C-alpha positions in Angstrom: 54.5 91.4 122.8 54.8 95.1 123.6 56.1 97.7 121.2 59.7 98.4 122.4 59.6 102.1 121.6 56.7 104.5 120.9 57.6 107.6 118.8 55.3 110.6 119.1 55.0 112.6 115.9 55.7 111.5 112.3 57.5 114.7 111.3 61.2 114.2 110.1 62.5 114.0 113.6 60.0 111.1 114.7 60.6 109.2 111.5 64.4 109.7 111.7 64.2 108.3 115.5 62.0 105.4 114.4 64.4 104.4 111.5 67.3 104.6 113.6 65.7 102.1 116.2 64.6 99.9 113.4 67.9 99.6 111.9 69.2 98.4 115.3 66.6 95.7 115.6 64.2 97.7 117.8 60.4 97.6 117.1 59.1 101.2 117.1 55.6 102.5 116.4 55.0 106.0 115.3 51.9 107.8 116.4 50.8 110.9 114.5 48.0 113.1 115.1 47.5 114.3 111.5 46.3 112.3 108.4 49.8 112.6 106.9 53.4 112.4 107.7 55.9 115.1 107.5 54.9 117.7 110.3 55.9 121.1 109.3 56.2 120.5 105.4 53.2 120.4 103.2 53.1 120.8 99.3 50.0 121.8 97.4 49.7 121.2 93.6 47.9 123.6 91.4 45.7 122.3 88.6 48.6 122.9 86.0 51.2 121.1 88.1 52.7 124.0 89.6 54.4 123.1 93.1 53.8 125.2 95.9 55.5 124.4 99.3 53.3 125.7 102.0 55.8 124.7 104.9 59.6 124.1 105.0 60.9 124.0 101.6 64.8 124.6 101.4 67.8 122.5 101.8 71.4 123.5 101.9 74.7 122.2 100.7 76.0 121.5 104.2 73.0 119.8 105.5 74.5 116.5 105.2 71.6 114.3 106.8 68.9 115.6 104.7 70.8 115.6 101.4 72.0 112.0 102.3 68.5 110.8 102.9 67.5 112.5 99.6 70.1 110.7 97.7 69.5 107.3 99.4 65.9 107.5 98.2 66.5 108.9 94.8 64.8 112.3 95.4 66.2 115.1 93.4 66.6 118.8 94.1 66.7 121.9 92.0 68.2 125.3 92.4 66.0 128.2 94.2 65.0 130.8 91.5 67.4 133.7 91.8 67.5 136.3 88.9 69.5 139.5 89.6 70.7 140.9 92.8 68.2 140.9 95.8 66.8 144.5 96.8 66.0 146.1 100.1 62.9 148.3 100.4 63.7 151.2 102.8 60.8 153.6 103.7 62.5 156.1 101.4 62.7 153.7 98.4 64.4 150.8 96.7 67.9 150.0 97.5 70.3 147.6 95.9 71.6 145.3 98.6 71.9 145.5 102.3 73.0 148.7 104.4 76.7 149.1 104.1 77.1 148.7 108.0 75.1 145.4 108.2 78.0 143.1 107.2 80.2 144.6 110.0 77.4 143.9 112.7 76.9 140.4 111.2 80.6 139.8 111.6 80.3 140.8 115.2 77.3 138.4 115.7 79.2 135.7 114.2 82.1 136.2 116.4 79.8 136.0 119.5 78.5 132.7 117.9 81.7 131.1 117.9 82.0 131.5 121.6 78.7 129.4 122.1 78.7 125.7 122.4 75.4 124.7 120.7 75.0 121.9 123.0 75.2 124.0 125.9 74.6 127.7 125.1 74.0 128.6 128.9 77.6 127.6 129.6 79.1 130.5 127.5 81.1 133.0 129.5 78.7 135.8 128.7 75.5 133.7 128.5 73.7 135.4 131.5 74.2 138.9 130.0 73.4 137.7 126.6 70.3 135.9 127.7 68.8 138.9 129.3 69.5 141.1 126.5 67.1 141.1 123.5 68.5 141.2 119.9 66.5 144.5 119.4 68.3 146.0 122.5 71.4 144.9 121.5 71.2 146.1 117.7 70.2 149.7 119.2 73.8 149.9 120.4 75.6 147.7 117.9 74.2 149.0 114.7 75.4 152.6 113.8 71.9 153.8 112.7 68.3 152.9 113.0 67.8 151.9 109.5 70.6 149.1 109.7 69.2 148.0 113.2 65.7 147.8 111.6 67.1 145.8 108.7 69.0 143.2 110.8 66.2 142.8 113.3 63.6 142.1 110.6 66.1 139.7 108.7 67.5 137.9 111.5 64.8 137.7 114.0 61.9 137.5 111.5 63.7 135.7 108.5 65.5 133.0 110.9 63.2 132.6 113.7 59.7 134.1 112.8 59.7 136.5 115.5 60.2 140.0 116.5 63.7 141.3 117.6 62.3 142.2 120.9 61.0 138.7 121.4 64.5 136.7 121.2 67.6 137.1 123.3 71.0 137.9 122.1 72.1 134.3 123.4 69.4 132.6 121.2 70.5 134.4 118.3 74.0 133.3 118.9 73.3 129.8 119.3 71.3 129.8 116.1 74.1 131.2 114.1 76.2 128.8 115.5 74.0 125.8 114.9 73.6 126.8 111.3 77.4 127.6 110.4 77.1 131.5 110.7 75.1 134.3 109.3 76.2 133.9 105.7 75.5 130.3 105.4 71.9 130.9 107.1 70.9 133.8 104.9 72.3 132.9 101.5 70.7 131.4 98.8 73.4 130.1 96.4 75.9 128.3 98.7 73.6 128.8 101.8 70.3 127.3 103.6 68.1 128.4 100.7 70.1 127.1 97.8 67.9 124.1 96.7 64.3 122.7 96.8 63.2 119.2 96.6 61.5 117.8 93.3 58.0 117.0 94.4 58.3 118.8 97.6 59.7 117.7 101.1 56.8 115.6 101.8 58.0 113.1 99.2 61.2 112.4 101.4 58.8 112.1 104.6 56.6 109.7 102.7 59.8 107.6 101.7 60.9 107.4 105.3 57.6 106.3 106.5 57.4 103.6 103.9 60.8 102.2 104.9 59.5 101.6 108.2 57.0 99.1 106.9 53.2 99.1 106.5 52.2 99.1 110.2 54.9 101.1 111.8 53.1 104.6 111.5 49.6 105.2 112.7 48.0 108.3 111.4 45.0 110.1 113.1 46.4 109.2 116.5 47.0 112.3 118.7 48.9 111.3 122.0 47.1 112.5 124.9 49.0 111.0 127.9 52.2 109.2 128.8 52.4 107.2 131.9 55.8 105.4 133.1 56.9 103.3 135.9 59.6 100.8 136.8 58.1 98.3 134.2 57.8 100.6 131.1 55.5 103.3 129.5 52.0 103.5 128.5 51.1 105.9 125.7 47.3 106.7 125.4 45.7 108.2 122.2 41.9 108.9 121.8 41.1 105.3 120.9 44.0 103.3 122.2 46.9 102.5 124.6 50.4 101.4 123.4 52.7 99.8 125.9 56.3 100.1 125.4 59.9 100.2 127.2 60.5 103.9 126.1 59.0 106.9 124.2 60.6 109.5 122.0 58.4 112.8 122.1 59.3 114.5 118.5 57.1 117.3 118.7 57.9 121.0 119.6 58.3 121.7 123.2 55.2 123.8 123.6 53.1 120.8 122.1 54.9 118.2 124.3 53.9 120.3 127.2 50.1 119.8 126.3 50.5 116.0 126.9 49.5 114.7 130.2 52.5 112.8 132.1 52.0 110.3 135.0 54.0 111.1 137.0 54.0 114.8 136.0 57.1 116.2 134.5 59.8 117.6 136.6 59.1 121.6 137.5 62.1 122.7 135.5 61.2 120.7 132.4 57.5 121.6 132.5 58.6 125.0 132.8 60.7 125.0 129.7 57.6 124.0 127.8 56.2 127.1 128.7 58.9 129.2 127.7 59.6 128.1 124.1 56.7 129.4 122.1 56.5 128.7 118.2 57.4 131.2 115.9 54.7 133.3 114.2 55.1 133.2 110.5 52.4 133.9 107.6 53.5 132.4 104.2 51.7 133.6 101.1 51.9 132.4 97.4 50.9 134.9 94.7 50.8 133.0 91.2 51.1 134.6 87.9 50.8 133.7 84.2 54.6 134.3 83.9 57.4 135.8 86.3 57.0 139.2 84.7 59.5 140.7 87.2 62.4 138.9 85.5 61.6 140.4 82.2 61.4 143.8 84.0 65.0 143.2 85.3 63.8 143.0 88.9 64.7 140.2 91.4 61.7 138.6 93.3 64.0 138.3 96.3 63.7 141.3 98.6 63.6 142.4 102.3 61.2 145.1 103.5 61.9 147.3 106.2 58.4 148.5 106.8 54.9 147.1 106.0 53.2 143.6 106.5 56.0 141.7 104.5 59.4 141.1 105.7 60.9 139.1 102.8 59.8 137.9 99.5 61.4 135.2 97.1 61.0 134.0 93.6 59.6 130.5 94.1 59.1 129.5 90.6 60.0 126.0 89.4 61.9 124.6 86.3 59.0 122.7 85.0 56.4 125.4 85.3 56.1 128.6 82.9 54.1 130.2 85.8 55.6 133.0 88.1 55.3 132.4 91.8 56.2 135.2 94.3 56.2 134.3 97.8 55.9 136.5 100.7 56.8 136.1 104.4 55.4 138.0 107.4 56.8 137.5 110.8 56.0 138.2 114.6 53.9 141.2 115.2 53.4 142.0 111.4 52.1 138.3 111.0 49.9 138.7 113.9 48.4 141.9 112.4 47.5 140.1 109.3 45.6 137.6 111.3 43.4 140.1 112.7 42.3 141.4 109.2 39.5 140.1 107.1 40.6 138.0 104.3 40.1 140.6 101.5 41.9 143.3 103.8 44.8 140.9 104.2 45.0 140.0 100.5 44.9 143.7 99.7 47.7 144.6 101.9 50.0 141.7 100.8 49.4 142.3 97.2 50.2 146.1 97.7 53.4 145.1 99.5 54.4 142.7 96.6 53.7 145.6 94.3 56.3 147.6 95.9 58.8 144.9 95.3 58.0 144.1 91.7 55.8 146.6 90.3 51.9 147.0 90.0 51.3 143.9 87.9 51.9 142.1 91.4 48.3 143.2 92.2 46.7 140.9 89.7 47.7 137.2 90.6 45.8 134.4 89.0 45.7 132.6 92.4 46.6 133.5 95.9 47.3 130.8 98.4 48.0 131.4 102.1 48.8 129.2 104.7 49.0 130.0 108.4 50.7 127.4 110.6 49.8 129.1 113.8 46.4 128.0 113.0 47.2 124.5 112.5 46.3 122.4 115.5 49.1 120.2 115.5 51.7 122.9 114.9 50.7 126.2 116.3 53.3 128.0 114.6 56.6 128.1 112.5 59.4 127.8 111.9 60.3 126.4 115.3 60.1 127.1 119.0 62.6 129.5 120.6 63.4 130.2 124.1 62.2 133.5 125.5 64.7 135.9 126.9 66.3 134.5 130.1 65.2 131.0 129.4 68.3 129.4 128.0 70.1 129.9 131.3 67.1 129.1 133.5 65.8 126.1 131.9 67.9 125.1 128.8 69.7 122.2 130.3 66.2 120.4 130.4 65.9 120.8 126.8 67.3 117.3 125.7 67.6 115.6 129.2 65.5 112.4 129.1 62.8 112.2 131.9 62.9 108.6 133.0 61.8 106.6 130.0 60.9 109.8 128.0 63.2 111.1 125.3 63.0 114.5 123.5 63.5 115.0 120.0 62.3 117.6 117.4 64.3 120.2 115.4 64.4 122.5 118.3 66.7 120.1 120.3 69.3 120.0 117.6 72.6 121.2 118.0 73.4 121.6 114.2 71.0 123.2 111.9 68.6 123.7 114.7 65.0 124.7 113.1 65.7 123.0 109.8 64.8 119.5 108.4 68.5 118.5 108.7 68.3 119.4 112.5 65.1 117.5 112.9 66.8 114.5 111.6 69.9 114.9 113.8 67.4 115.3 116.9 65.7 112.1 116.2 68.8 110.1 115.5 70.2 111.5 118.7 67.0 110.5 120.8 67.3 107.1 119.3 70.9 106.7 120.1 70.1 107.5 123.8 67.7 104.6 123.9 69.9 102.3 122.3 72.9 103.1 124.6 70.7 102.7 127.7 69.6 99.1 126.3 73.4 98.3 125.5 72.8 98.0 121.9 
């Protein structure tokens, strides 16, 4: 008997799709290229037990799907470390908090977002205009001064989409804000998307989801190379095997989905979409110290930097470790500049940036751990894929539309909390529901 549905990718979206199908009595097999489940989550443990989350790490209070699964499997969370007010480093020095005008510009962006249907951004009344306008271009006119424009460009395009503000459209920004419940929910720690972290790291939840599918449902080390379909079903090809099924859920980012061979070939518009949703460019670095010395100095480890290689930093310590962890994020052009450096040059530049945030002691970490998702063969970037300017209106309707027996999942296809673990779960459940509805179940 053939497997009824094949799921490509054992990230949160693929696992959610498989579980939804299994609970409806549909046999599903998950094929994963990596030697682990979880996709864009990865936790490394230092010798003393300090937890370093190298990929996605946060969950927020309104992310009902991921929080529901954490509760179901008895996995705890803890509050993100936040001591003292966050700081903003301007070229002329340290400031307490954001520029005064930033809030008014964010309010305007949130008002734009309310006009966007996250299920069909291209249908908004001003979609064509907003889609051809870059966030950088809009900020030059909407922000009252260059410093505010630069602050918001790095905070929004970088911190939310791991891109430069000239690489994303105003429509993409409005969609993303609407998907996540507005700028305050997306940017905040307490009460927002960065409020909590997962005890043991998000991979613990991914492993629980995979275990719930049963011992033979997930096959690791099985990259999908080709998908063929006809009136009788689909055949999914890996390097060593072929799997027959009634349908397939492709639960990987659009740019990676476009690297799979399809027979018959994908429709022109769907293939073009995969070429116009590049992954974000993020570089994440953990500097580990004997203790979080910045707290004793009265400084917060949470900061936004308007210049230099680092866009933002967070205090990433955990309640069960006495060590201090300062995590730096670099995005877009700045991340690409870091990749062109030697490891020594990169480390020195990043530690200098951290020293500007919390003081000269930051130049002397006990351990320095970096992870570049753009170099990961089965991810090629983070946090997620985003349409290039003009692409929502030109190709957006193809994002979730099935192609015959091929259905699309992945956090990029979510309408709520797109780009997050919660959105990945929503997308997987939606793709599974499409298949169940088509089968009359």
